[in-house]
C-alpha positions as CSV (number, residue, x, y, z in Angstrom):
1,M,30.6,-8.5,4.6
2,D,30.6,-6.1,1.7
3,L,28.8,-2.9,2.7
4,V,27.2,-2.5,-0.8
5,L,25.7,-6.0,-0.6
6,A,24.4,-5.3,2.9
7,A,22.8,-2.0,1.8
8,V,21.1,-3.7,-1.2
9,V,19.7,-6.5,1.1
10,A,18.6,-3.9,3.6
11,G,16.8,-1.9,0.9
12,L,15.0,-5.0,-0.4
13,A,14.0,-6.1,3.1
14,V,12.7,-2.6,4.0
15,W,10.8,-2.4,0.7
16,A,9.2,-5.8,1.4
17,L,8.3,-4.7,5.0
18,I,6.7,-1.5,3.8
19,D,4.7,-3.3,1.1
20,C,3.5,-5.9,3.6
21,L,2.4,-3.2,6.0
22,T,0.2,-1.5,3.3
23,R,-1.7,-4.7,2.5
24,S,-4.9,-5.8,4.2
25,P,-5.1,-9.2,5.8
26,V,-7.9,-10.2,3.5
27,Q,-5.7,-9.8,0.5
28,F,-3.3,-12.5,1.8
29,Q,-6.2,-14.9,2.4
30,R,-7.8,-14.4,-1.0
31,A,-4.4,-14.9,-2.8
32,F,-4.0,-18.2,-0.9
33,K,-0.8,-17.0,0.8
34,R,0.0,-17.3,4.5
35,T,-1.4,-14.7,6.9
36,K,-0.4,-11.1,7.0
37,G,1.0,-11.7,10.5
38,F,3.3,-14.4,9.2
39,W,4.7,-12.3,6.4
40,L,4.9,-9.2,8.6
41,A,7.0,-11.1,11.1
42,L,9.3,-12.5,8.4
43,T,9.8,-9.3,6.6
44,A,10.3,-7.3,9.8
45,G,12.9,-9.7,11.0
46,A,14.7,-9.6,7.7
47,A,14.6,-5.8,7.8
48,V,15.9,-5.6,11.3
49,F,18.7,-8.0,10.8
50,S,19.7,-6.6,7.5
51,V,19.8,-3.0,8.8
52,L,21.9,-4.2,11.7
53,G,24.2,-5.9,9.2
54,V,24.7,-2.6,7.5
55,L,25.4,-0.8,10.8
56,G,27.6,-3.5,12.4
57,G,29.0,-5.6,9.6
58,G,26.9,-8.6,10.2
59,S,27.3,-12.1,8.9
60,L,27.0,-13.1,5.3
61,L,24.7,-16.0,6.3
62,I,22.2,-13.5,8.0
63,A,22.3,-11.4,4.9
64,L,21.5,-14.4,2.7
65,I,18.6,-15.4,4.9
66,A,17.2,-11.8,4.9
67,A,17.6,-11.6,1.1
68,T,15.8,-14.9,0.6
69,I,12.9,-13.8,2.7
70,A,12.6,-10.4,1.0
71,G,13.0,-12.0,-2.4
72,V,10.3,-14.6,-1.8
73,Y,7.9,-11.9,-0.6
74,L,8.7,-9.6,-3.5
75,A,8.7,-12.2,-6.2
76,D,5.8,-14.5,-5.1
77,V,3.6,-13.0,-2.4
78,R,3.5,-9.3,-3.6
79,P,2.4,-10.1,-7.2
80,A,-0.3,-12.5,-6.0
81,V,-1.6,-10.0,-3.4
82,S,-1.4,-7.1,-5.9
83,L,-3.5,-9.1,-8.5
84,E,-6.1,-9.7,-5.9
85,S,-6.4,-6.0,-4.9
86,K,-7.2,-5.0,-8.5
87,G,-10.9,-5.0,-9.3
88,P,-12.5,-6.6,-12.3
89,G,-11.5,-4.9,-15.6
90,S,-8.3,-3.5,-14.2
91,W,-5.1,-3.7,-16.1
């Protein structure tokens, strides 16, 4: 697998994991997304497997799965949870 692609996927997965760690469980419930534990498990798994892919030249299929998980979190869950965390009158 291309090292640059693996590094990009690992970066996205680690970013998703760090963002998930900083959110409170209530934010996920109020945004009508799955629980924090669910997203934490998915993003942690994606981060671990993508970093291992960088270090050991992992499979393209694993990188695709990790990129999909990180992409769904960053494109769908993160904005919904972020909107919930802003108070009334916030931009």
